[in-house]
C-alpha positions, 0 to 999 in steps of 0.5 A: 749388460756387459759381462763381468770378468771372473776374479780369482775369488770366483775360480779355483786356484791352480793345483800345482804352482812352480817358482824359480826364485830369482833376484836375491843377489840383486835385492842385496846389492841394491841395498849395499848388503852382502849376497847372503843377506838377500838369500836370508830374506829370500828364505823369509819369502819362502815361508810367506809363500808356503803359507799363502799357498796353503791359505788359498788351497794350492795343493802342490808348490815346487821351489827351485832352491839350488840348481845343478849349475849353482855349484859354479858360484863362488864357494862362499856363496854355495856354503851360505846357500847350503847353510840356509838349507840346513837351517830350513830343514832343521828349524822349519820342519816342525812347523811344516809338519804341524800345519800338514805340509808334506815335504819332498826334495827333488834333484840329485842327492849325490854331491850333497853333504851327508848331513844335508842328505840325512836332514832331507831323509828325516824331513821327508819321513816326518812329513810323509803322511801329511795330506795338506800342501805338498812342498817340493824343494828342488836341490842340486836339480837340473831338468836335462840331467833328470830327463837323461837319467829317466832315459837311462833307467827306462833303457835298463828296464827294457834291456832287463825285460821289465818293460817293453818298448810299446809300454813307453808312453808319457805316463811311463816316462813321467814315472821315472822323473823325480816328480813321479806321482805329482801332477805337472805344474799348471803355473810356473812363475819366475821372479826378477824379470828374467825370462827363461826356464834355467833348466827347471822342470823341462818335461813337466812344464810342457803345458804350464802357463809361464808368468814372469814378474819383475819383483825380486824374490825377497819382495814376493808377497801373497798379493803378488801371488794372487795377481799372478793367479789372476793372470793365470785365470785369464789365459786360454789353456788349449793344450794344442786344441783350438779355442772354444 
């Protein structure tokens, strides 16, 4: 009898899923709407995805919300995105806390508005003791800058005699990244059909399975997530070894 391929229900979900949420602007343009409408619908997709990840047992979800390069966008769009971030941090945090979600923001806080920094601090403090899904939101984040800053920090510790060169290994380096204490992503998804990392989790995604889907982010659903996880389970993750 022919063996039956395993389905998602037969296998545990990936521990850590990272998503480049792309396509809000194209979603709005296709409907003759301003770009902010796409970002607003994208925020609804964030809520759906967080709930979906919780329901299927994913432990860590990292969402690329605003890159260090996004400051180059028109000022009105940047203002709209920051307004949505304010709304999320102030309006969604109570529900996240009730449902056991721990929220972390990764990226450079320098350059963010003081009230946004305060909201981030309050959200992280409020949810810091939760043990359910850990939601990491990447804001003013760039992977290359993160690696450079880690190198500077390590060099400073070596110069001060706090760290020897022989102690610098993968684990020590990872401890100097924004994601310290969080396992590397198993699965990295990008929506909208684009096929690049765009400076996202460059160190951490070294052995992540990459899946690119044509769906625009505002249309990303739980069913789409489950299909991607099925594809993840079909991959042969060898980490540099030969297949068994």
